[in-house]
C-alpha positions in Angstrom: 183.3 27.5 -89.3 181.1 24.7 -88.0 183.7 23.4 -85.7 184.6 26.5 -83.8 180.7 27.3 -83.1 179.7 27.0 -79.5 176.3 25.8 -81.0 177.4 23.4 -83.6 180.8 21.8 -82.3 179.2 18.8 -81.5 177.8 18.0 -84.9 180.8 17.0 -86.9 182.2 14.4 -84.2 178.6 13.1 -83.6 177.9 12.6 -87.6 181.1 13.5 -89.4 181.2 16.1 -91.9 178.9 14.8 -94.7 176.4 13.7 -92.3 176.6 17.1 -90.1 176.0 19.0 -93.5 172.9 16.7 -94.1 171.4 17.4 -90.5 171.8 21.4 -91.1 170.1 20.9 -94.5 167.3 19.0 -93.4 166.9 21.6 -90.7 167.0 24.5 -93.4 164.3 22.8 -95.5 162.0 22.2 -92.5 162.4 25.8 -91.6 161.6 26.8 -95.3 158.7 24.5 -95.6 157.3 26.0 -92.4 157.7 29.4 -93.8 156.2 28.5 -97.3 153.0 26.9 -95.6 151.8 30.5 -94.6 148.7 30.4 -96.6 147.6 27.4 -94.9 148.9 27.9 -91.4 150.2 31.3 -90.4 151.0 30.0 -87.0 153.4 27.5 -88.4 154.8 29.9 -90.9 155.6 32.4 -88.0 157.3 29.4 -86.0 159.5 28.5 -89.3 160.3 32.5 -89.3 161.4 32.5 -85.7 163.3 29.5 -86.3 165.1 31.1 -89.4 165.8 34.1 -87.2 167.5 31.8 -84.8 169.6 30.0 -87.7 170.7 33.3 -89.1 171.9 34.5 -85.5 173.8 31.2 -85.2 175.4 31.7 -88.3 176.3 35.5 -87.5 178.0 34.3 -84.3 180.7 32.6 -86.8 182.0 36.1 -87.3 183.0 35.8 -83.5 183.7 32.3 -83.0 186.0 31.5 -85.9 189.4 32.3 -86.2 190.7 33.9 -89.3 187.3 34.5 -90.8 188.9 37.1 -93.5 187.4 36.7 -96.8 184.3 34.4 -95.4 182.9 37.9 -93.6 181.3 38.9 -96.6 179.7 35.6 -97.0 178.4 35.8 -93.6 177.0 39.3 -93.5 174.5 38.5 -95.5 172.7 36.6 -93.1 171.9 40.1 -91.4 169.7 41.1 -94.2 168.1 37.4 -93.9 167.9 37.7 -90.2 165.6 41.1 -90.8 163.6 39.4 -93.4 162.9 36.4 -90.9 161.7 38.9 -88.5 159.6 40.6 -90.8 157.6 37.8 -92.2 157.3 36.3 -88.6 155.5 39.5 -87.5 153.4 39.2 -90.8 152.8 35.6 -90.1 151.7 36.2 -86.6 149.3 39.3 -87.6 147.6 36.8 -90.2 147.2 34.3 -87.4 145.3 36.4 -84.9 
């Protein structure tokens, strides 16, 4: 899926499959850490939530860019719910920040 993405096509040629997976994992951990920091920094949490929303939109784009997505579509559709949750938490964090 990653190799067919218009956003991530460069990742595997640049870092290899393992390195590309590690880059994605590091980004996800950073986003999760920002979201978890809401108690101390609502603004950082809002940034993390907006970043998560972007991440889920990119993941949902795999539905349209991956040939023969087939059985993987269910796995990708969960990101629709997570996109809604990310937008919800962004709104709440922004409300706490102001």
